[in-house]
N, CA, C and O atoms as CSV, one atom per row, in Angstrom:
chain,resi,resn,atom,element,x,y,z
A,1,UNK,N,N,-21.350,98.360,121.096
A,1,UNK,CA,C,-21.973,98.312,119.757
A,1,UNK,C,C,-21.326,99.373,118.899
A,1,UNK,O,O,-21.693,100.547,118.947
A,2,UNK,N,N,-20.388,98.954,118.137
A,2,UNK,CA,C,-19.679,99.879,117.315
A,2,UNK,C,C,-20.512,100.300,116.064
A,2,UNK,O,O,-21.196,99.484,115.446
A,3,UNK,N,N,-20.422,101.551,115.741
A,3,UNK,CA,C,-21.086,102.151,114.601
A,3,UNK,C,C,-22.618,102.185,114.749
A,3,UNK,O,O,-23.320,102.286,113.743
A,4,UNK,N,N,-23.134,102.107,115.944
A,4,UNK,CA,C,-24.565,102.181,116.186
A,4,UNK,C,C,-24.822,103.457,117.055
A,4,UNK,O,O,-24.247,103.631,118.130
A,5,UNK,N,N,-25.700,104.318,116.533
A,5,UNK,CA,C,-26.060,105.540,117.286
A,5,UNK,C,C,-27.502,105.415,117.657
A,5,UNK,O,O,-28.331,104.988,116.853
A,6,UNK,N,N,-27.807,105.791,118.888
A,6,UNK,CA,C,-29.180,105.757,119.342
A,6,UNK,C,C,-29.704,107.188,119.403
A,6,UNK,O,O,-28.964,108.112,119.740
A,7,UNK,N,N,-30.994,107.368,119.073
A,7,UNK,CA,C,-31.714,108.572,119.218
A,7,UNK,C,C,-33.036,108.200,119.901
A,7,UNK,O,O,-33.854,107.462,119.352
A,8,UNK,N,N,-33.215,108.725,121.096
A,8,UNK,CA,C,-34.339,108.355,121.910
A,8,UNK,C,C,-35.233,109.565,122.074
A,8,UNK,O,O,-34.762,110.644,122.434
A,9,UNK,N,N,-36.521,109.395,121.812
A,9,UNK,CA,C,-37.469,110.498,122.027
A,9,UNK,C,C,-38.523,109.992,123.008
A,9,UNK,O,O,-38.846,108.805,123.038
A,10,UNK,N,N,-39.052,110.918,123.809
A,10,UNK,CA,C,-40.000,110.541,124.809
A,10,UNK,C,C,-40.920,111.760,125.172
A,10,UNK,O,O,-40.514,112.918,125.078
A,11,UNK,N,N,-42.050,111.465,125.548
A,11,UNK,CA,C,-43.010,112.470,126.056
A,11,UNK,C,C,-42.928,112.434,127.554
A,11,UNK,O,O,-42.788,111.368,128.152
A,12,UNK,N,N,-43.016,113.604,128.172
A,12,UNK,CA,C,-43.038,113.684,129.642
A,12,UNK,C,C,-44.484,113.748,130.184
A,12,UNK,O,O,-44.702,113.740,131.395
A,13,UNK,N,N,-45.425,113.810,129.299
A,13,UNK,CA,C,-46.820,113.930,129.714
A,13,UNK,C,C,-47.354,112.854,130.581
A,13,UNK,O,O,-47.856,113.132,131.670
A,14,UNK,N,N,-47.269,111.631,130.144
A,14,UNK,CA,C,-47.851,110.506,130.898
A,14,UNK,C,C,-46.973,110.069,132.066
A,14,UNK,O,O,-47.499,109.696,133.114
A,15,UNK,N,N,-45.687,110.105,131.917
A,15,UNK,CA,C,-44.772,109.640,132.977
A,15,UNK,C,C,-44.739,110.636,134.157
A,15,UNK,O,O,-44.794,110.235,135.320
A,16,UNK,N,N,-44.648,111.949,133.830
A,16,UNK,CA,C,-44.418,112.910,134.861
A,16,UNK,C,C,-45.523,113.940,134.963
A,16,UNK,O,O,-45.510,114.783,135.860
A,17,UNK,N,N,-46.486,113.878,134.043
A,17,UNK,CA,C,-47.572,114.850,134.091
A,17,UNK,C,C,-47.173,116.259,133.674
A,17,UNK,O,O,-47.823,117.244,134.024
A,18,UNK,N,N,-46.096,116.322,132.924
A,18,UNK,CA,C,-45.583,117.632,132.447
A,18,UNK,C,C,-45.687,117.679,130.957
A,18,UNK,O,O,-45.283,116.727,130.290
A,19,UNK,N,N,-46.219,118.762,130.392
A,19,UNK,CA,C,-46.269,118.965,128.937
A,19,UNK,C,C,-44.834,119.146,128.463
A,19,UNK,O,O,-44.087,119.932,129.047
A,20,UNK,N,N,-44.448,118.448,127.438
A,20,UNK,CA,C,-43.124,118.550,126.890
A,20,UNK,C,C,-42.594,117.220,126.516
A,20,UNK,O,O,-43.281,116.206,126.641
A,21,UNK,N,N,-41.351,117.205,126.045
A,21,UNK,CA,C,-40.766,115.968,125.624
A,21,UNK,C,C,-39.209,116.136,125.670
A,21,UNK,O,O,-38.658,117.205,125.933
A,22,UNK,N,N,-38.577,114.994,125.393
A,22,UNK,CA,C,-37.113,115.014,125.409
A,22,UNK,C,C,-36.561,114.264,124.188
A,22,UNK,O,O,-37.214,113.363,123.661
A,23,UNK,N,N,-35.369,114.638,123.749
A,23,UNK,CA,C,-34.662,113.905,122.739
A,23,UNK,C,C,-33.277,113.658,123.306
A,23,UNK,O,O,-32.585,114.603,123.683
A,24,UNK,N,N,-32.862,112.398,123.371
A,24,UNK,CA,C,-31.545,112.004,123.876
A,24,UNK,C,C,-30.746,111.409,122.757
A,24,UNK,O,O,-31.244,110.611,121.963
A,25,UNK,N,N,-29.480,111.812,122.702
A,25,UNK,CA,C,-28.591,111.266,121.706
A,25,UNK,C,C,-27.306,112.041,121.666
A,25,UNK,O,O,-27.126,112.976,122.445
A,26,UNK,N,N,-26.413,111.683,120.788
A,26,UNK,CA,C,-25.143,112.380,120.707
A,26,UNK,C,C,-25.357,113.825,120.214
A,26,UNK,O,O,-26.230,114.108,119.394
A,27,UNK,N,N,-24.542,114.693,120.740
A,27,UNK,CA,C,-24.679,116.126,120.440
A,27,UNK,C,C,-24.658,116.365,118.934
A,27,UNK,O,O,-25.455,117.152,118.424
A,28,UNK,N,N,-23.791,115.722,118.242
A,28,UNK,CA,C,-23.668,115.917,116.782
A,28,UNK,C,C,-24.930,115.571,116.086
A,28,UNK,O,O,-25.347,116.282,115.172
A,29,UNK,N,N,-25.583,114.459,116.500
A,29,UNK,CA,C,-26.836,114.031,115.816
A,29,UNK,C,C,-27.941,115.022,116.137
A,29,UNK,O,O,-28.688,115.398,115.234
A,30,UNK,N,N,-28.078,115.463,117.390
A,30,UNK,CA,C,-29.102,116.436,117.758
A,30,UNK,C,C,-28.900,117.755,117.043
A,30,UNK,O,O,-29.864,118.385,116.607
A,31,UNK,N,N,-27.656,118.174,116.922
A,31,UNK,CA,C,-27.344,119.421,116.186
A,31,UNK,C,C,-27.837,119.326,114.735
A,31,UNK,O,O,-28.438,120.262,114.208
A,32,UNK,N,N,-27.572,118.184,114.110
A,32,UNK,CA,C,-28.014,118.010,112.733
A,32,UNK,C,C,-29.537,117.968,112.658
A,32,UNK,O,O,-30.113,118.473,111.694
A,33,UNK,N,N,-30.204,117.380,113.652
A,33,UNK,CA,C,-31.633,117.314,113.688
A,33,UNK,C,C,-32.250,118.714,113.736
A,33,UNK,O,O,-33.269,118.972,113.096
A,34,UNK,N,N,-31.638,119.595,114.483
A,34,UNK,CA,C,-32.145,120.943,114.619
A,34,UNK,C,C,-32.047,121.692,113.341
A,34,UNK,O,O,-32.848,122.598,113.110
A,35,UNK,N,N,-31.061,121.354,112.446
A,35,UNK,CA,C,-30.920,121.988,111.165
A,35,UNK,C,C,-31.904,121.420,110.123
A,35,UNK,O,O,-32.097,122.038,109.076
A,36,UNK,N,N,-32.513,120.291,110.377
A,36,UNK,CA,C,-33.360,119.604,109.472
A,36,UNK,C,C,-34.667,120.412,109.229
A,36,UNK,O,O,-35.162,121.096,110.125
A,37,UNK,N,N,-35.192,120.315,108.024
A,37,UNK,CA,C,-36.483,120.968,107.729
A,37,UNK,C,C,-37.630,120.272,108.426
A,37,UNK,O,O,-38.712,120.850,108.522
A,38,UNK,N,N,-37.443,119.043,108.924
A,38,UNK,CA,C,-38.489,118.350,109.635
A,38,UNK,C,C,-38.634,118.864,111.069
A,38,UNK,O,O,-39.701,118.780,111.677
A,39,UNK,N,N,-37.536,119.392,111.580
A,39,UNK,CA,C,-37.593,119.930,112.965
A,39,UNK,C,C,-37.934,121.393,112.840
A,39,UNK,O,O,-37.061,122.219,112.573
A,40,UNK,N,N,-39.193,121.719,113.030
A,40,UNK,CA,C,-39.655,123.119,112.840
A,40,UNK,C,C,-39.598,123.949,114.105
A,40,UNK,O,O,-39.280,125.137,114.045
A,41,UNK,N,N,-39.899,123.353,115.252
A,41,UNK,CA,C,-39.851,124.101,116.514
A,41,UNK,C,C,-40.058,123.156,117.694
A,41,UNK,O,O,-40.357,121.974,117.530
A,42,UNK,N,N,-39.896,123.697,118.837
A,42,UNK,CA,C,-40.196,122.975,120.072
A,42,UNK,C,C,-40.775,123.887,121.111
A,42,UNK,O,O,-40.458,125.076,121.146
A,43,UNK,N,N,-41.601,123.358,121.941
A,43,UNK,CA,C,-42.211,124.169,123.012
A,43,UNK,C,C,-41.566,123.758,124.309
A,43,UNK,O,O,-41.464,122.565,124.595
A,44,UNK,N,N,-41.114,124.739,125.125
A,44,UNK,CA,C,-40.503,124.376,126.400
A,44,UNK,C,C,-41.579,123.924,127.403
A,44,UNK,O,O,-42.774,124.157,127.222
A,45,UNK,N,N,-41.108,123.287,128.436
A,45,UNK,CA,C,-41.984,122.940,129.526
A,45,UNK,C,C,-42.463,124.199,130.194
A,45,UNK,O,O,-41.670,125.115,130.406
A,46,UNK,N,N,-43.754,124.282,130.538
A,46,UNK,CA,C,-44.320,125.440,131.171
A,46,UNK,C,C,-43.625,125.607,132.526
A,46,UNK,O,O,-43.585,124.672,133.326
A,47,UNK,N,N,-43.078,126.802,132.779
A,47,UNK,CA,C,-42.260,126.982,134.011
A,47,UNK,C,C,-43.001,126.612,135.314
A,47,UNK,O,O,-42.414,126.020,136.220
A,48,UNK,N,N,-44.272,126.961,135.395
A,48,UNK,CA,C,-45.039,126.607,136.614
A,48,UNK,C,C,-45.152,125.113,136.809
A,48,UNK,O,O,-45.143,124.638,137.945
A,49,UNK,N,N,-45.256,124.362,135.732
A,49,UNK,CA,C,-45.365,122.873,135.845
A,49,UNK,C,C,-44.030,122.333,136.300
A,49,UNK,O,O,-43.960,121.460,137.164
A,50,UNK,N,N,-42.926,122.882,135.687
A,50,UNK,CA,C,-41.590,122.384,136.092
A,50,UNK,C,C,-41.328,122.714,137.535
A,50,UNK,O,O,-40.787,121.879,138.259
A,51,UNK,N,N,-41.684,123.886,137.980
A,51,UNK,CA,C,-41.477,124.301,139.405
A,51,UNK,C,C,-42.249,123.325,140.284
A,51,UNK,O,O,-41.704,122.827,141.269
A,52,UNK,N,N,-43.477,123.048,139.958
A,52,UNK,CA,C,-44.308,122.138,140.771
A,52,UNK,C,C,-43.665,120.749,140.798
A,52,UNK,O,O,-43.541,120.133,141.857
A,53,UNK,N,N,-43.280,120.292,139.682
A,53,UNK,CA,C,-42.625,118.941,139.621
A,53,UNK,C,C,-41.374,118.907,140.501
A,53,UNK,O,O,-41.214,117.999,141.316
A,54,UNK,N,N,-40.513,119.865,140.345
A,54,UNK,CA,C,-39.215,119.852,141.061
A,54,UNK,C,C,-39.413,120.054,142.587
A,54,UNK,O,O,-38.557,119.650,143.374
A,55,UNK,N,N,-40.544,120.681,143.006
A,55,UNK,CA,C,-40.734,120.871,144.426
A,55,UNK,C,C,-41.695,119.871,145.034
A,55,UNK,O,O,-41.837,119.865,146.257
A,56,UNK,N,N,-42.354,119.039,144.279
A,56,UNK,CA,C,-43.387,118.122,144.747
A,56,UNK,C,C,-42.759,117.091,145.721
A,56,UNK,O,O,-43.371,116.770,146.740
A,57,UNK,N,N,-41.591,116.588,145.434
A,57,UNK,CA,C,-40.932,115.591,146.214
A,57,UNK,C,C,-40.760,116.020,147.653
A,57,UNK,O,O,-41.171,115.314,148.574
A,58,UNK,N,N,-40.144,117.196,147.850
A,58,UNK,CA,C,-39.921,117.719,149.182
A,58,UNK,C,C,-41.222,118.104,149.855
A,58,UNK,O,O,-41.339,117.920,151.067
A,59,UNK,N,N,-42.189,118.619,149.152
A,59,UNK,CA,C,-43.460,118.974,149.689
A,59,UNK,C,C,-44.178,117.747,150.224
A,59,UNK,O,O,-44.729,117.763,151.325
A,60,UNK,N,N,-44.162,116.679,149.427
A,60,UNK,CA,C,-44.793,115.425,149.826
A,60,UNK,C,C,-44.154,114.862,151.137
A,60,UNK,O,O,-44.846,114.389,152.039
A,61,UNK,N,N,-42.848,114.938,151.184
A,61,UNK,CA,C,-42.160,114.479,152.398
A,61,UNK,C,C,-42.508,115.252,153.647
A,61,UNK,O,O,-42.631,114.696,154.738
A,62,UNK,N,N,-42.668,116.575,153.455
A,62,UNK,CA,C,-43.059,117.433,154.583
A,62,UNK,C,C,-44.488,117.178,155.010
A,62,UNK,O,O,-44.765,117.081,156.205
A,63,UNK,N,N,-45.409,117.065,154.049
A,63,UNK,CA,C,-46.789,116.858,154.373
A,63,UNK,C,C,-47.050,115.528,155.065
A,63,UNK,O,O,-47.869,115.456,155.981
A,64,UNK,N,N,-46.375,114.499,154.645
A,64,UNK,CA,C,-46.589,113.145,155.205
A,64,UNK,C,C,-45.517,112.746,156.205
A,64,UNK,O,O,-45.495,111.604,156.666
A,65,UNK,N,N,-44.638,113.662,156.543
A,65,UNK,CA,C,-43.552,113.414,157.487
A,65,UNK,C,C,-42.734,112.180,157.181
A,65,UNK,O,O,-42.426,111.355,158.042
A,66,UNK,N,N,-42.397,112.102,155.895
A,66,UNK,CA,C,-41.580,110.956,155.382
A,66,UNK,C,C,-40.117,111.342,155.564
A,66,UNK,O,O,-39.701,112.435,155.181
A,67,UNK,N,N,-39.328,110.417,156.164
A,67,UNK,CA,C,-37.896,110.666,156.283
A,67,UNK,C,C,-37.184,109.429,155.750
A,67,UNK,O,O,-37.683,108.305,155.809
A,68,UNK,N,N,-36.004,109.696,155.233
A,68,UNK,CA,C,-35.158,108.661,154.660
A,68,UNK,C,C,-33.819,108.654,155.357
A,68,UNK,O,O,-32.952,107.849,155.020
């Protein structure tokens, strides 16, 4: 698709149970977005939530003795 740029936004709250969101797109477009007056700030994912999410997979496998 020539001359079409996608900008995708999503919340991580319902899908992953983590407060926060993501914006996906070309670097140039996101850089311009950050300069916009409409983009005032963003809040990072709470570190404890991210740690729990990143470690939950291995913990679940250990607790339930799941092997792949």
